[in-house]
C-alpha positions in Angstrom: 5.1 0.2 -9.4 2.0 2.2 -10.0 0.0 -1.0 -10.4 1.3 -2.3 -7.2 0.6 0.9 -5.2 -2.9 1.3 -6.5 -3.8 -2.3 -6.2 -2.3 -2.3 -2.7 -4.6 0.6 -1.9 -7.5 -1.4 -3.1 -6.5 -4.3 -0.8 -6.3 -1.9 2.2 -9.7 -0.4 1.4 -11.3 -3.9 1.3 -9.6 -4.9 4.5 -10.7 -1.8 6.3 -14.2 -2.4 5.0 -14.3 -5.7 6.8 -15.4 -7.7 3.8 -16.0 -11.4 4.3 -14.2 -12.2 1.1 -11.6 -10.2 -0.9 -12.6 -9.2 -4.4 -9.4 -10.0 -6.2 -10.9 -9.4 -9.6 -11.4 -5.8 -8.7 -7.8 -5.6 -7.4 -6.6 -7.0 -10.7 -8.6 -4.5 -12.6 -7.2 -1.6 -10.6 -3.7 -2.9 -11.3 -4.3 -3.2 -15.0 -5.7 0.3 -15.4 -3.0 2.0 -13.3 -0.1 0.0 -14.6 -1.2 0.4 -18.2 -2.1 4.1 -18.1 -1.2 6.0 -15.0 2.4 4.7 -14.6 3.3 5.3 -18.2 1.7 8.7 -18.4 3.4 9.8 -15.2 6.8 8.7 -16.6 6.6 10.7 -19.8 4.6 13.6 -18.3 7.3 14.3 -15.7 10.0 14.4 -18.4 7.9 16.7 -20.6 7.3 19.2 -17.8 11.0 19.3 -16.9 11.9 19.7 -20.6 9.5 22.6 -21.1 9.9 24.2 -17.7 13.4 23.3 -16.4 14.6 24.4 -13.0 13.1 25.0 -9.5 12.3 28.7 -9.5 8.9 29.7 -8.2 7.7 30.5 -11.7 8.7 27.2 -13.1 7.2 25.3 -10.1 3.9 27.1 -10.5 3.7 26.3 -14.2 4.4 22.6 -13.5 1.8 22.5 -10.7 -0.9 24.3 -12.7 -0.4 22.2 -15.8 -0.3 19.0 -13.8 -3.6 19.6 -12.1 -5.3 21.2 -15.2 -4.2 18.5 -17.7 -3.1 15.2 -16.3 -5.2 15.1 -13.1 -8.6 15.1 -14.7 -7.5 12.7 -17.4 -6.1 10.2 -14.9 -9.3 10.4 -12.8 -11.5 9.9 -15.8 -9.5 6.9 -17.0 -9.7 5.3 -13.6 -13.5 5.5 -13.4 -14.3 4.7 -17.0 -11.6 2.0 -17.2 -12.9 0.1 -14.2 -16.5 0.4 -15.3 -15.5 -1.0 -18.7 -13.5 -4.0 -17.2 -16.4 -4.7 -14.8 -18.8 -4.9 -17.7 -21.1 -2.1 -16.7 -23.7 -1.0 -19.2 -23.0 2.7 -18.7 -19.3 3.1 -18.3 -19.8 6.8 -17.8 -22.1 6.5 -14.8 -19.4 6.6 -12.1 -17.6 9.4 -14.0 -20.7 11.6 -14.1 -21.6 11.0 -10.5 -18.1 11.2 -8.9 -15.6 12.9 -11.2 -16.0 16.5 -10.1 -16.0 15.7 -6.4 -12.9 13.5 -6.8 -11.1 16.1 -8.8 -11.8 18.7 -6.1 -10.6 16.3 -3.4 -7.5 15.7 -5.4 -6.7 19.4 -5.3 -6.4 19.0 -1.5 -3.8 16.3 -1.9 -1.8 16.3 -5.2 -0.6 19.9 -5.4 1.2 19.4 -2.1 2.7 16.1 -3.2 3.8 17.4 -6.6 5.3 20.5 -5.0 7.6 18.2 -3.0 8.2 16.1 -6.1 9.1 19.0 -8.4 11.1 20.8 -5.7 13.2 18.1 -4.0 13.0 14.8 -6.0 15.4 14.1 -8.9 13.7 13.6 -12.2 14.7 10.0 -12.6 12.7 9.0 -9.4 9.8 11.4 -9.7 7.5 8.7 -11.1 8.5 6.4 -8.2 7.6 9.2 -5.7 4.2 9.8 -7.2 3.7 6.0 -7.2 4.2 6.0 -3.4 1.8 8.9 -3.0 -0.6 6.9 -5.2 -0.9 4.3 -2.5 -2.8 6.7 -0.2 -4.7 8.1 -3.2 -5.6 4.6 -4.4 -7.3 3.8 -1.1 -9.5 6.9 -1.5 -10.2 6.3 -5.2 -11.2 2.6 -4.6 -13.4 3.7 -1.7 -15.0 6.4 -3.9 -15.5 4.0 -6.9 -17.1 1.3 -4.8 -18.9 3.1 -1.9 -18.2 6.8 -1.8 -19.1 9.9 -3.8 -15.7 11.3 -4.4 -15.8 13.7 -1.5 -13.3 13.9 1.4 -16.2 14.1 3.8 -17.5 10.7 2.8 -14.0 9.3 3.1 -13.5 10.6 6.6 -16.9 9.3 7.7 -15.9 5.9 6.4 -12.6 6.0 8.2 -14.1 6.8 11.5 -16.9 4.3 11.1 -14.2 1.7 10.4 -12.5 2.6 13.7 -15.8 2.3 15.5 -16.4 -1.2 14.1 -12.9 -2.2 15.1 -13.5 -1.0 18.6 -16.8 -2.8 18.8 -15.1 -6.0 17.6 -12.4 -5.7 20.2 -15.0 -5.2 22.9 -17.0 -8.2 21.7 -14.0 -10.4 21.7 -13.0 -9.3 25.2 -16.5 -9.8 26.4 -16.7 -13.3 24.9 -13.3 -14.3 26.4 -14.5 -13.0 29.8 -17.7 -15.0 29.6 -15.7 -18.2 28.8 -13.5 -17.6 31.8 -16.4 -17.0 34.0 -18.2 -20.1 32.8 -15.1 -22.2 33.5 -14.8 -20.8 37.0 -18.4 -21.7 37.7 -18.1 -25.3 36.5 -14.8 -25.9 38.2 -15.1 -27.2 41.7 -11.9 -26.9 43.9 -10.4 -30.1 45.2 -10.5 -28.7 48.8 -14.2 -28.3 48.5 -14.6 -31.9 47.4 -12.5 -33.1 50.3 -14.4 -31.1 52.9 -17.7 -32.4 51.7 -16.8 -36.0 52.5 -18.1 -37.2 56.0 -15.4 -37.7 58.6 -14.9 -41.4 59.5 -14.6 -42.4 63.1 
C-alpha cells in the first residue's frame, strides 16, 4: 500500500507540473523505496510503540509522538532522498539529503504529528499502517516535488501549487480564446443563403 500511495503522489506531482511526458522510471523508483522500506518499517514500528507504550492516555500518546518524530521520521526522510539518488545513479547520493533534509524534516513536523495523533488515538493497531499509508499519499506529493524541484520547505511547495493553478487558468483562457476565434472565423466565412438570393438580379 505504501508503494502505491507514494508512487501515486509522484504521478500527481508530475501531472500538476504539466510535464509533456511522464517519468515512469522515477515513479517506479519511488514505489521501490517506499514499499521496500517505509511500509515495512511502519508496520513493525507501530507494533513496537504499542507494545512499549500501550493505551491512549496523554502520557502514552506523547511518548509515541515524540519517539515517532525523533526516530523514524528522520530515518524515513533520509532513506527517501538517498535511496532515490542511488537508484537514479547520481554520483553523490548524499547531495539531496544535505540540501533538503533539514527543511523537509521541519515541514514534516507541521504534518505528521497531527496525523499520528489521530492514528494513535482513534485507529486500531491492525490498520494503523494503512492509515499512515493514506496520509503518505499527500506527503508523497510534497516529497516528490521537493526531491525533483523544491528545497524541502512548505513555502516552496505552496508557491508551486499556486503557480500550477495560474498555469491551469491561463490554459483554460487560451483554449476559450482559441475556440472563440474559430467560431468568429467561421461566422465571417459563412454567407447566409438569404444574402445570396438577394444579390441575384430580379428578372422581368
